N, C-alpha and C positions, 0 to 999 in steps of 0.2 A: 574528798573524792568527787563529789558532784561538780565542783568548780573545775577540777582537772579534766573531767570528762567533757565538760562544755568547751574547754580550750581545745582539746583534741578534735572534738566534733567540728568546731569552727575551722581548725586547720584543715580537716578533711574536706570541708566544702571548698576552701580556697584551692587546695591541691587539685581537686576534681575540676574546678574551673580552669586552672592552669593547664591541666592535661588536655582539656577540650581545646584550649587555645593552640597548643602545640600540634594537636591532631589536625587543626585547620591550616597550619602553616608547614606541615611536614614535607609537602611537595617541593618547598623552596630550598630546603637544606637537608642533607643526609647526615644525621648525628654521628653515626659510626665513621663515616668518611672524615668529618671534621675532626673528630677526636684523634684519629690516626695521623692526621696531617699536622697536628700541633707539635712544634718542636719545643725544646727545653728553654728557649729564650722567650717564650710567651707570644709567639706569632709575629705578625708584622711589626708591632711595636715592641713591647717587652721592656723590662728594666734595662737601662743602658742603651736605648735606641740611638741611632746616629744623630749627630747635630743637624745634618741635612734634612732628615725626616722630621725632626722637631721644628725646624724652621718652616717647612712646607706644609705640615699637617697639624692642624689644631688639636686633633684627638691625641696624637702622639705627644705633642707638647704638654698638654694637660695631664696626660698619663704620667709623664716623667715627674711633673710637679707632685702628682699624687703618690708616686713611689717614695719621694722624699718625705711627704706627709706620713706615709706608713712607717718608714724607718724611725722618724722622730716620735711618733706615737708610742712605738714599742720602747724606744730608748728612755723616754720620760716616764713611761709606766713602770719600767724596771727600776728606775731611780726612786720612784715613789715607794716601791716595794723593798728598797734597800739593797738591790743587786747592782751595786755601783760599777763593778767591773764589766758585767754584761751590758749595762747601759752605755758605757763608754764605747764599746765596740760598735754599737748601732749608731752612735752619733758620728763616728768617723766616716761611715760609708757614704752618706749623702754628699759630703764635701769632697771626699777623695775620688769618687767614681761617677757621680751624677751631675753635680752642680756645674763644674767647669765646662762640661760638654753642652750643658743646657743654656749657659749664659748668652751665647750668640743668638739663640732662639728667642730669649727674652728681649734682647736688645733689638732684634729685627721687628718686634711688635711694639717698639717704643716703650717697653716696660722697664721697670727698675729692678736691678738685681738685689739679692739679699745675702751676699757673701758675708758681710759684717755680722749680720744677725745670726747666720748659721755658725760662724766662728765663735760668737759670744756664747751661744748655747753649748757648743762642744767644749769650750774652755770651762764653763760653769760645771759641766758634768765631770770632765776629766780631772779638774782641780777639786772636785767634791765639795763644792760650795753649798750653802744652805739651801733647803728646799724652796724657800721663798725666792732666792736668786735664780734658781733653775726655772721655776714657774714663770717668773717675770721674763726671762730670756726666751722661754718657749712661747709665751703669749705674743711677744714682739715679733718673733719669727713667723708665727702663723699669720699675723697681720700682713707681713711683708710677702709671704707666699700668696696670700689672697690677692694682693695687689698685682702680683705677676700673673695670676690666673685671670684677673680682670683685664689684662692686656688683650685677651681674645675678644674681638668684637662680634656681636650678633651670635652668641653661643646658642646652638640648637640642641634640642632634646636628643636628636640622633647622635651628635658629636659626644654629648655627655654619656649616652648609652655605650658608645664605643670605648670610652675611657673605663667604664665599669667592666666591660668585657676584658680589656687588657689587664686590669687589676686582678680579676679572678683567674684568668688564664695564667698569668705569671705566678699568682699564688699557688696554683696547681703545680707548676714546674718547681717552685721552691719546696713545696711539701713533698714532692716526688724525690727530691734530693735528700730531704730530712729523714726519710724512712727507708729501710731496706726491704727486700722482697717479702720478709716475714712480718713487716709492720713494726720492727724494732727501731727506736730512735737512734740515729747515727749523727745527725747534724742539728743540734738544738737551735743554733742561730738561724738556720733556714726555716725551721718550724716557726720561729718568732717572726721572721720576715713575712711568711705567708699569712700569719695571723694579722699583722699590721696592714697588709694589702687588702684583705677581705674587710677588715674594720673600715678602712678608707673607702672601699667600694660601697659599703652600707651608708656612709656619710654622703657620698655622691648620689646615691639613690634618693636620699631624703630631699636633695635639691632637685633631682630629676622629676620627682613626683609633683613639684610645683610648676613644672615647665610643659607638661603634656597632659592632654585630656583623654589619651588612649588608655582607658581603665584596664582593658584586657591585657595589653602589653605590660603596663606597670605592675599589675598583679602577678603576671608570669615571672617578671624579674624579681619581684619582692619574695615570692615563694622560694625561688632558688637561693637567694641570699639568706633567708631565714633558716632554711634547711642546712646551710653550710656553717653557720655560726657555732653550733655546738661541737663541731669537729675540733675546735681549739678550746678545751675546758679551762685553760689558764695560761698565763704567760710562760710558766715553767712547764715544759713538756713532760708528759708521762713517759715511762720507759718503753711502753708499747702503745701504738695507736691502732684503733680498730677500723679506721676508714681507709679505703683504697684511694690512691691518687686519682684513679679514673672517675671517681664520684665528683671530684672538683673539676676535672676536665669536662665532664658531661654537663655540669652546671654552667660552665663558661659557654659551651655550645648552645645551650638552651637560652641563655641570656642573649647571646648573639642573634639567635632567631627572633626573639622578641624585639630586639633593638631595630631590626629591619622594618618593624611596623611603626616606629616612632616618627 
């Protein structure tokens, strides 16, 4: 009990510091206005952004790669749990709906595509190959995606922050689809998508933390992400979810405010 109390006390101090940060920046952004302005596509970027946007905007480009990462994380995690059918559905989405539109943006940056690696992983999952084969294909694909991300030259903390905003905002939209007005689960796949996007946002934050010395902004972003993670207790969604989608939309808005300070 004493250890738990210390954890909550520490979190309380961090949340208080984060609140102070937002109080100091509130004149720059109206949270209520931002939340009402968000559409179900996740704002300016969003999953499935246009090829033109991905070519011209590094944040959109990197976000699209991150959405692929999110789908793959969920798909492989489901495979590890033995839910092979659900795993296969998540593996199809990146290739069918994201990669083809993204390839011209990769090539415009003199990057190398990863269609073969994407197909190899999808085949391994769909054909229900051994766990070792799936893990090997997944590792090779992550390396290839990393190379495509590396095609962005002079990556800034602000750009990476914008990627995190896009991931969380789109996670909110997916979660919004996943539950009805009473919080009952209606779309398990969308619940899992939102989980994957927030997981990927946390991974991107770990990189962001090495790129900026603005401790207040980093703390503000981290607090929001840490408070979001418990919304998804497991890959398999419960029948009823207690969190309103507005909570995730609000976190995206607060992360966006903090990102303007990077």
